[in-house]
C-alpha positions in Angstrom: 0.0 -0.1 0.0 1.2 3.6 -0.8 0.0 7.0 0.2 -2.0 7.2 -3.1 -4.2 4.3 -1.9 -5.3 6.3 1.2 -7.9 9.1 1.4 -6.6 12.5 2.7 -8.5 12.1 6.0 -7.1 8.5 6.5 -3.6 10.0 5.9 -4.2 12.7 8.5 -5.4 10.1 10.9 -2.2 8.1 10.8 0.5 8.7 13.5 3.3 10.8 12.4 5.7 7.8 12.3 3.3 5.9 10.1 2.9 8.7 7.7 6.7 9.1 7.4 7.1 5.4 6.8 4.4 5.5 4.1 6.1 8.3 2.3 9.4 6.6 2.5 7.9 3.4 1.2 6.4 5.3 -1.8 9.7 7.0 -2.6 11.5 3.7 -2.3 9.1 2.1 -4.8 9.5 5.1 -7.3 13.3 4.9 -6.8 13.2 1.1 -7.5 11.2 1.6 -10.6 13.5 4.4 -11.8 16.5 2.1 -11.2 14.9 -0.7 -13.1 14.1 1.5 -16.1 17.7 2.9 -15.9 19.2 -0.6 -15.9 17.0 -1.6 -18.8 18.2 1.5 -20.8 21.8 0.7 -19.9 21.5 -2.8 -21.3 19.7 -1.5 -24.3 22.5 1.0 -24.9 25.1 -1.7 -24.6 23.4 -3.9 -27.2 23.0 -0.8 -29.5 26.7 -0.1 -29.2 27.6 -3.6 -30.0 25.3 -3.6 -33.0 27.1 -0.2 -34.1 30.5 -1.9 -33.7 29.4 -4.7 -36.0 28.1 -2.3 -38.5 31.4 -0.5 -38.5 33.2 -3.8 -39.0 30.8 -4.7 -41.8 31.6 -1.5 -43.7 35.3 -1.9 -43.1 35.4 -5.5 -44.2 33.1 -4.7 -47.2 35.7 -2.2 -48.4 38.4 -4.8 -48.2 36.3 -7.4 -50.0 35.3 -5.0 -52.8 38.8 -3.9 -53.3 40.0 -7.6 -53.6 37.1 -8.5 -56.0 37.9 -5.3 -58.1 41.6 -6.5 -58.2 40.8 -9.9 -59.3 38.2 -8.6 -61.8 40.9 -6.2 -63.3 43.4 -9.1 -63.5 40.9 -11.4 -65.3 40.0 -8.6 -67.7 43.7 -8.0 -68.4 44.2 -11.6 -69.3 41.2 -11.7 -71.6 42.3 -8.5 -73.2 45.8 -9.9 -73.9 44.2 -12.9 -75.7 41.7 -10.9 -77.5 44.4 -8.5 -78.6 46.4 -11.4 -80.0 43.4 -12.8 -81.8 42.8 -9.4 -83.4 46.2 -9.2 -84.9 45.7 -8.6 -88.6 48.5 -10.7 -89.7 47.3 -13.7 -87.6 43.8 -13.2 -89.0 45.0 -13.2 -92.6 47.3 -16.2 -92.2 44.9 -18.3 -90.2 42.2 -17.6 -92.9 44.5 -18.7 -95.7 45.5 -21.8 -93.8 41.9 -22.7 -93.0 41.0 -22.2 -96.7 43.8 -24.5 -97.7 42.7 -27.3 -95.4 45.0 -30.3 -95.4 47.0 -28.9 -98.2 48.4 -26.2 -95.9 51.2 -28.6 -94.6 52.6 -29.1 -98.1 52.3 -25.5 -99.5 55.7 -23.7 -98.9 54.1 -20.3 -98.7 51.5 -21.4 -96.1 54.3 -23.2 -94.3 56.1 -19.9 -94.0 52.9 -18.3 -92.6 52.7 -21.1 -90.0 56.3 -20.5 -89.1 55.5 -16.8 -88.6 52.7 -17.7 -86.3 55.0 -20.1 -84.4 57.4 -17.3 -84.0 54.7 -14.8 -83.0 53.5 -17.0 -80.1 56.6 -17.1 -77.9 57.0 -13.3 -78.2 53.4 -12.8 -77.2 53.6 -15.4 -74.4 56.7 -13.8 -72.9 54.9 -10.4 -73.0 51.6 -11.7 -71.4 53.1 -14.0 -68.8 52.2 -17.2 -70.7 55.8 -18.3 -71.1 56.9 -21.0 -68.5 59.3 -23.7 -69.2 58.0 -27.2 -68.9 59.0 -29.1 -65.7 60.5 -32.6 -65.8 63.8 -34.1 -66.9 65.3 -32.5 -69.9 67.0 -35.6 -71.4 67.0 -37.4 -74.7 64.5 -40.0 -73.6 60.9 -40.8 -74.1 60.0 -39.0 -70.9 57.1 -36.4 -71.1 57.7 -33.0 -69.6 54.9 -31.3 -67.8 53.5 -28.2 -69.6 52.1 -25.5 -67.2 51.6 -22.5 -69.4 51.5 -21.4 -73.0 49.7 -20.1 -76.0 48.2 -22.0 -78.9 46.3 -21.3 -82.2 43.7 -23.8 -83.1 41.3 -24.4 -86.0 38.4 -26.8 -86.3 37.9 -29.6 -85.6 40.8 -29.5 -83.0 43.9 -28.9 -84.9 46.9 -27.0 -83.4 48.2 -24.6 -86.0 50.9 -23.3 -83.7 51.7 -23.5 -80.0 54.4 -22.7 -77.5 56.5 -25.5 -76.0 55.0 -25.2 -72.6 51.3 -25.4 -73.6 49.7 -28.2 -71.6 48.2 -31.1 -73.5 44.7 -30.1 -75.0 42.8 -33.0 -73.5 40.3 -33.6 -70.8 38.7 -30.6 -69.4 41.0 -28.3 -71.5 40.3 -30.2 -74.7 36.5 -30.1 -74.1 36.7 -26.3 -73.5 38.7 -25.7 -76.7 36.2 -27.8 -78.7 33.4 -26.0 -77.3 35.0 -22.5 -78.1 35.9 -23.4 -81.7 33.3 -21.7 -83.8 32.0 -19.6 -80.9 31.8 -15.9 -81.6 32.6 -14.7 -78.0 35.7 -15.1 -75.8 35.6 -17.7 -73.0 37.3 -18.6 -69.8 37.8 -22.1 -68.4 37.4 -22.1 -64.6 40.3 -23.2 -62.4 41.6 -26.6 -63.2 44.8 -28.7 -62.8 46.6 -28.0 -66.2 49.6 -30.2 -65.5 50.4 -33.4 -63.7 51.6 -31.5 -60.7 48.1 -30.2 -60.1 48.9 -26.5 -60.2 45.7 -24.5 -60.4 45.4 -22.8 -63.9 43.0 -20.7 -65.9 42.5 -21.0 -69.7 41.4 -18.0 -71.9 40.1 -18.3 -75.4 39.3 -15.7 -78.0 37.9 -16.3 -81.5 39.9 -15.3 -84.6 37.7 -13.7 -87.2 38.1 -14.6 -90.8 39.3 -11.8 -93.1 36.2 -10.0 -94.6 33.8 -12.5 -93.0 31.9 -12.5 -89.8 32.4 -16.1 -88.9 35.6 -17.2 -86.8 38.2 -19.5 -88.4 39.8 -20.6 -85.2 40.8 -19.3 -81.8 43.8 -18.3 -79.7 44.2 -20.2 -76.4 46.1 -19.1 -73.4 46.8 -21.2 -70.3 48.7 -20.0 -67.3 49.0 -21.1 -63.6 47.4 -18.5 -61.2 49.4 -19.2 -58.1 52.0 -16.4 -58.6 49.5 -13.8 -60.1 46.0 -14.4 -58.7 46.4 -15.5 -55.1 48.6 -12.5 -54.1 45.7 -10.3 -55.1 43.8 -11.7 -52.1 46.2 -9.9 -49.8 45.0 -6.4 -48.7 47.7 -3.8 -48.9 48.2 -2.1 -45.5 46.0 -4.6 -43.7 45.7 -3.8 -39.9 44.3 -7.1 -38.7 46.4 -10.2 -37.9 43.6 -12.7 -38.5 42.1 -11.1 -41.6 42.0 -13.6 -44.6 40.4 -13.4 -48.0 39.5 -16.8 -49.5 38.0 -17.9 -52.8 35.4 -20.7 -52.8 32.9 -22.3 -55.2 30.2 -24.8 -55.0 30.5 -28.3 -56.3 27.3 -30.2 -55.7 26.8 -30.4 -52.0 30.3 -29.4 -51.2 32.2 -26.2 -50.8 35.7 -26.2 -52.4 38.3 -23.8 -51.1 40.1 -22.6 -54.3 42.9 -20.5 -52.7 45.6 -21.3 -50.1 44.4 -21.2 -46.6 46.0 -19.5 -43.6 46.7 -22.9 -41.9 48.9 -23.9 -44.9 46.3 -25.9 -46.8 47.0 -25.7 -50.5 44.4 -24.8 -53.2 41.7 -27.4 -53.8 42.9 -29.6 -50.9 40.0 -28.8 -48.6 36.3 -29.5 -49.1 33.5 -29.2 -46.6 29.9 -30.0 -46.9 27.6 -27.0 -47.4 25.4 -28.4 -44.7 28.1 -27.9 -42.1 26.4 -26.0 -39.3 27.1 -22.2 -39.3 29.9 -22.6 -42.0 31.2 -19.2 -43.1 31.9 -20.5 -46.7 28.4 -22.0 -47.1 27.0 -18.6 -45.9 29.2 -16.8 -48.5 27.8 -18.9 -51.3 24.3 -18.6 -50.3 24.3 -14.9 -49.5 26.9 -13.1 -51.7 27.1 -9.5 -50.4 26.1 -10.5 -46.9 27.7 -10.2 -43.4 27.3 -12.3 -40.3 29.2 -14.1 -37.5 29.9 -17.7 -38.4 32.6 -20.4 -38.1 35.4 -20.9 -40.5 37.2 -24.0 -41.8 39.2 -24.0 -38.4 35.9 -24.1 -36.5 36.7 -20.7 -35.2 34.1 -17.9 -34.8 34.7 -15.2 -37.3 33.1 -12.1 -38.8 32.6 -12.8 -42.5 31.5 -10.8 -45.6 31.2 -12.2 -49.1 31.2 -10.9 -52.7 30.6 -12.7 -56.0 33.4 -12.5 -58.5 32.0 -11.3 -61.8 32.6 -13.5 -64.8 33.7 -16.7 -62.9 31.7 -19.0 -60.5 33.8 -17.9 -57.5 32.8 -16.3 -54.3 35.3 -14.3 -52.2 34.8 -14.3 -48.5 36.8 -12.0 -46.2 36.9 -13.0 -42.5 38.3 -11.7 -39.3 38.5 -13.7 -36.0 35.7 -12.5 -33.7 38.1 -12.6 -30.8 40.3 -10.0 -32.6 37.6 -7.9 -34.0 35.3 -7.6 -30.9 37.6 -8.3 -27.9 38.4 -4.6 -27.3 34.7 -3.6 -27.9 33.4 -6.3 -25.6 35.9 -5.4 -23.0 35.1 -1.7 -23.2 31.3 -2.3 -23.2 31.7 -4.7 -20.1 33.6 -1.9 -18.4 31.2 0.7 -19.4 28.2 -1.5 -18.3 29.8 -2.0 -14.9 30.6 1.6 -14.6 27.1 2.7 -15.7 25.5 0.3 -13.2 27.8 1.7 -10.5 26.9 5.2 -11.5 23.3 4.3 -11.5 23.7 2.9 -8.0 25.6 6.0 -6.9 23.0 8.3 -8.4 20.2 6.3 -6.6 22.1 6.6 -3.4 22.6 10.3 -4.0 18.9 10.8 -4.8 18.0 9.0 -1.5 20.5 11.0 0.3 19.2 14.3 -1.3 15.7 13.4 -0.5 16.5 12.2 3.0 18.4 15.4 3.8 16.1 17.7 1.9 18.7 19.3 -0.3 16.2 21.2 -2.2 18.5 24.3 -2.4 21.1 22.5 -4.4 18.3 21.0 -6.6 17.0 24.6 -7.1 20.5 25.9 -7.9 21.0 23.0 -10.5 17.7 23.7 -12.0 18.5 27.4 -12.4 21.9 26.4 -13.9 20.2 24.0 -16.3 17.7 26.7 -17.3 20.5 29.1 -18.0 22.4 26.6 -20.1 19.2 25.7 -22.0 18.5 29.5 -22.6 22.1 30.0 -23.9 21.9 26.9 -26.1 18.6 28.1 -27.5 20.1 31.6 -28.2 23.2 30.0 -29.9 20.9 27.7 -32.0 18.9 30.8 -33.1 22.0 32.6 -34.0 23.4 29.7 -36.1 20.1 29.4 -37.8 19.9 33.0 -38.6 23.5 32.8 -40.0 22.9 29.8 -42.1 19.5 30.9 -43.3 21.0 34.1 -44.7 23.4 32.1 -46.9 22.5 31.6 -50.6 23.8 28.1 -50.6 22.0 25.0 -49.3 23.5 23.8 -46.0 22.7 20.6 -44.1 24.2 18.1 -41.8 23.8 14.3 -42.2 24.7 11.9 -39.3 26.2 8.4 -39.7 22.7 6.9 -40.1 22.1 9.1 -43.1 19.5 11.2 -41.2 19.2 14.9 -41.5 20.6 16.5 -38.3 20.4 20.1 -39.5 19.1 22.1 -42.5 19.0 25.7 -43.4 16.1 27.5 -45.2 17.7 27.3 -48.6 18.0 23.5 -48.5 14.4 23.2 -47.2 13.3 25.4 -50.1 15.2 23.3 -52.6 13.6 20.0 -51.5 10.1 21.6 -51.2 9.8 21.8 -47.5 8.2 24.7 -45.7 10.1 24.4 -42.4 13.7 23.4 -42.1 13.3 22.2 -38.5 10.7 19.6 -39.8 13.5 17.9 -41.8 15.6 17.1 -38.7 15.5 13.4 -38.0 14.2 12.3 -41.3 16.1 9.8 -43.5 18.0 11.7 -46.3 16.4 9.5 -49.0 13.0 10.6 -47.9 14.1 14.2 -48.2 16.0 14.4 -51.5 15.0 11.1 -53.1 16.9 7.7 -53.4 19.2 8.7 -56.3 20.4 12.0 -54.8 20.7 10.4 -51.4 23.1 7.7 -52.7 25.2 10.4 -54.4 25.5 12.4 -51.1 26.1 9.2 -49.0 29.0 8.0 -51.2 30.8 11.1 -50.8 29.9 11.6 -47.1 31.2 8.1 -46.3 34.4 8.9 -48.2 34.8 12.2 -46.3 34.3 10.4 -42.9 36.8 7.6 -43.7 39.4 9.9 -45.1 38.9 12.5 -42.5 39.2 15.4 -45.0 37.0 17.8 -46.9 35.9 16.5 -50.3 34.5 18.5 -53.2 32.2 17.1 -55.8 30.8 18.4 -59.1 27.4 16.9 -60.1 25.1 17.4 -63.1 21.4 16.8 -62.2 18.1 17.1 -64.0 17.2 16.5 -67.6 19.6 17.5 -70.5 17.4 20.5 -71.5 17.3 22.0 -68.0 20.1 20.4 -66.1 21.8 22.1 -63.2 25.5 21.8 -62.2 25.9 21.5 -58.4 29.3 21.9 -56.5 29.2 20.4 -53.0 31.7 20.6 -50.2 31.5 17.6 -47.7 33.1 18.5 -44.3 33.5 15.7 -41.7 32.3 16.6 -38.2 33.6 14.9 -35.1 31.2 13.7 -32.4 30.6 16.2 -29.6 28.7 16.0 -26.2 25.6 17.3 -27.9 25.8 16.0 -31.5 26.8 12.7 -33.1 29.5 12.3 -35.7 28.3 13.5 -39.1 29.1 15.5 -42.3 28.4 19.1 -43.2 27.3 19.5 -46.7 27.5 23.0 -48.4 26.1 22.9 -51.9 26.3 25.7 -54.5 24.5 26.0 -57.9 27.2 26.9 -60.4 25.2 26.1 -63.5 25.6 29.7 -65.0 29.4 29.6 -64.5 29.8 26.3 -66.1 27.5 27.2 -68.9 29.5 30.4 -69.5 32.8 28.3 -69.6 31.4 25.8 -72.0 30.1 28.5 -74.2 33.6 30.0 -74.3 35.1 26.7 -75.2 32.5 26.4 -78.1 33.4 29.9 -79.3 37.1 29.0 -79.2 36.5 25.9 -81.2 34.5 27.8 -83.7 37.4 30.4 -84.0 39.8 27.6 -84.7 37.5 26.2 -87.4 37.3 29.7 -89.0 41.1 30.2 -88.9 41.6 26.7 -90.4 39.2 27.4 -93.3 41.1 30.7 -94.0 44.4 28.8 -94.2 42.9 26.1 -96.4 41.5 28.6 -98.9 44.9 30.4 -99.2 46.8 27.2 -99.7 44.6 24.8 -101.9 47.6 22.4 -102.5 47.8 21.7 -98.7 44.0 21.8 -98.1 42.9 19.8 -95.1 46.6 19.4 -94.0 46.1 21.0 -90.6 42.9 19.0 -90.0 44.8 15.8 -90.8 47.7 16.8 -88.7 45.2 17.4 -85.8 43.7 14.0 -86.3 46.9 12.2 -86.3 48.3 14.2 -83.4 45.3 13.5 -81.2 45.5 9.8 -82.0 49.2 9.6 -81.1 48.5 11.5 -77.8 45.7 9.0 -76.9 48.0 6.1 -77.9 50.6 7.5 -75.5 47.9 7.6 -72.8 48.5 11.4 -72.1 46.1 13.5 -69.9 43.0 14.8 -71.7 44.3 18.3 -71.4 47.5 17.4 -73.3 45.4 15.4 -75.9 43.3 18.6 -76.6 46.6 20.7 -76.7 47.9 18.4 -79.5 44.6 18.5 -81.4 44.1 22.2 -81.3 47.8 23.0 -82.0 47.7 20.6 -85.1 44.8 22.6 -86.4 46.5 26.0 -85.9 50.1 25.2 -86.9 49.6 26.6 -90.3 47.8 29.8 -89.2 50.9 31.9 -90.0 50.5 31.1 -93.6 48.0 33.9 -93.8 51.0 36.2 -93.7 52.7 34.3 -96.6 52.0 35.7 -100.2 49.4 33.5 -101.9 51.6 33.1 -105.0 54.3 31.5 -102.9 51.8 29.1 -101.4 50.4 28.1 -104.8 53.8 27.8 -106.5 54.1 24.5 -108.3 57.9 24.3 -108.6 60.5 23.8 -105.9 60.8 26.6 -103.4 64.1 28.5 -102.9 65.8 28.5 -99.6 64.6 32.0 -98.9 61.1 30.9 -99.8 61.4 27.8 -97.5 62.6 30.0 -94.8 59.6 32.3 -95.2 57.2 29.3 -94.9 59.1 27.9 -92.0 59.0 31.2 -90.2 55.2 31.3 -90.6 55.0 28.6 -87.8 56.4 31.1 -85.3 54.3 33.9 -86.8 51.2 31.9 -86.0 52.2 31.4 -82.4 52.8 35.2 -82.2 49.2 35.9 -83.6 47.7 33.5 -80.9 49.9 34.8 -78.0 47.0 36.6 -76.3 44.4 33.8 -76.8 43.7 32.0 -73.5 43.8 28.2 -74.2 43.2 25.5 -71.7 46.5 23.9 -72.4 50.0 25.1 -73.6 48.9 25.5 -77.3 51.0 28.6 -78.1 54.2 27.2 -76.5 53.6 24.0 -78.5 53.3 26.0 -81.7 56.5 27.8 -81.0 58.3 24.5 -80.5 57.0 22.4 -83.5 60.2 23.2 -85.5 62.6 22.1 -82.8 64.5 18.8 -83.3 64.8 16.1 -80.7 68.7 16.2 -81.0 68.7 19.9 -80.4 69.3 21.0 -84.0 66.0 22.8 -84.4 64.7 26.3 -84.2 64.0 28.8 -82.7 65.7 27.9 -79.3 67.6 24.7 -80.0 65.7 22.8 -77.4 66.4 19.0 -77.2 64.9 15.9 -75.7 62.5 16.3 -72.7 62.9 20.1 -72.8 60.6 20.1 -75.8 56.8 19.9 -74.8 55.3 16.4 -75.5 52.5 17.9 -77.7 55.3 19.8 -79.8 57.1 16.5 -80.3 53.8 14.8 -81.4 53.0 17.6 -83.8 56.5 17.3 -85.4 55.9 13.6 -86.1 52.3 14.1 -87.2 53.2 17.0 -89.5 56.0 15.1 -91.2 53.8 11.9 -91.6 50.9 13.8 -93.1 53.2 15.8 -95.4 54.8 12.7 -96.7 51.6 10.6 -97.4 49.7 13.5 -98.8 50.0 14.3 -102.6 51.4 17.7 -103.6 51.4 19.7 -106.9 55.1 18.6 -107.6 54.8 15.0 -106.3 52.5 12.1 -105.4 52.0 11.1 -101.8 54.2 8.3 -100.2 52.6 5.0 -99.0 52.4 4.6 -95.3 55.2 2.1 -94.9 57.7 4.3 -96.8 56.7 7.3 -94.7 57.1 5.2 -91.5 60.5 4.0 -92.6 61.6 7.7 -93.1 60.3 8.7 -89.6 62.1 5.7 -88.0 65.3 6.7 -89.8 65.1 10.2 -88.1 64.0 8.7 -84.7 66.3 10.1 -82.0 67.4 12.8 -84.4 64.6 14.9 -85.6 61.9 13.0 -83.9 61.2 11.5 -80.4 61.3 7.7 -80.9 58.5 7.1 -78.5 56.1 9.3 -80.5 57.1 7.5 -83.7 56.5 4.1 -82.1 53.1 5.3 -80.9 52.2 6.3 -84.5 53.3 2.9 -85.8 51.2 1.1 -83.2 48.3 3.2 -84.2 48.8 2.3 -87.8 49.3 -1.4 -87.4 47.2 -2.4 -84.3 44.6 0.3 -83.8 43.1 0.7 -87.3 45.1 3.8 -88.4 45.7 2.6 -92.0 41.9 2.3 -92.6 41.1 5.5 -90.7 43.5 7.6 -92.7 43.2 5.9 -96.1 41.9 9.1 -97.5 45.1 11.0 -96.9 46.6 9.7 -100.2 43.7 11.2 -102.2 44.2 14.6 -103.8 42.6 17.5 -101.7 39.2 18.6 -103.0 
């Protein structure tokens, strides 16, 4: 019974001692209820912290798993690209087509035999370059003892005839033979999953790419590449800069009711040596196969409790699982939470004791003082909050804060207006996806996560909206540390820079139109060299891309090529149209026009070093050029490219006093001057474009007279 159960007159009728006891009993019950609620809240908070720790580990391990899958995917793509590139070799296509058409007569035809020998010589070079060259193992003696082939390249035609192969190519039988037979006639490249390619059981992969017949769509054969993966694939499972001692990435695949471990294990087990039933209780590998992309606590092949995440490897039937021992991952967290639980319970007990003492001794004065202090702090906090809101609401840019759970923690008036909300305060606590939409939320969340993880301010430029009315937004993402009154989050300041970007793009278009106009003026004044600048520009841009230069330098080479003859507008028209040979003085006048063109453009603001490139196009790689006698790397790369492109176009283009040279003759001339007039690396890039990137077909019109 409590005092609430008694009527006022009954309470008054109780003796003083009885009334005191009833009041103390009621206070004790209230205190016990408060203590029970406090303890429940403490245990709830501990569970929430443990869940938060697991989420952090999930994100951290997911990043590692994603990076390892990306590395493996890049490696597989590179292997397939090597085989596809060899299959696309024009000479290989021509020779294999001729051999296929000859059929059985190819072996007795001397010319076709020479082509076969060419292919036999091509494969070792390609194998060495692509990592398919590996000497067979076994005794190298003059006896009938088979040596074990582990890696190599081969060219096959239907039904299963080897046209050429490297010495180390494993026997094309069993699984490998069935794979080759299946791929012959296929129009797409293929990959044979991990298999033991040699008697030593080393795990290998096989890649096949069809060889297209010349001027026909159907394939006439294929290129096969086989290589062991131990030295190249398995090291990709190791995460650079790993901070855990028990972290391990493992490749697995399903075979019936079993899980096969494809990669070496941390306990020394070699690849393929361990199989476990998928029904093994709580098996981490079985979970990885059943739930790629998932995360949980399970038990690994050692029967040790681990945290595990999994990812499917694209293009192959593999699943990558990344695991960390639970003892390592959560030991510190569990210990910290235990200490905090004990401390909080002790604090709760002390608080309860303090409340009892305060009630018992009637310390109402201290309570009143504390209440006054709290009211003052609340007032100052409210004033500070109003000041911050006035300050941010006056800004023209959208400003908002997002916490780690992707919920809005703060928003100014501009942001509320942009998302169609009437009150910025009403947005606080809402999921970001509900405020800006799922697509925009994912864009913000990716950058916010990166800003938190890298602990630095990140800037992003995004184009949003339809093409006709799109906007360009520049956002700054500032990571915020947790404080006593706010959790960890990211401050986002977003500015609409559509007008500035539009003006810049308009300036670029005007500049491009100016270049077109100047090029047309030059072509009209020099009809014998019409389209020369445009062709030099095409070749220069192609060479720059072949050399994998930055986009800014590619544009520099392209624009400088188009403007290199601008100075010809200062050369007399009768000199430009002269059909006979030019005198030394006349040649000097034409050569000086290059520098005159650079002077004309000196005040034009280009994005790249266009004017400097034009000034250096007459320099020689050995230092014997003009105007400054620069040599080697002192000459800008675009200028070295323009020099080669100009010489090439000039040689292959017909002129009034001579026909154009064929491509091979022009290339021989350039190679003869490589290291002297021209940079050898630029010449090699041009040759690669011509022979391997379709340059001959793309520039076939260069030999035609200008219209």
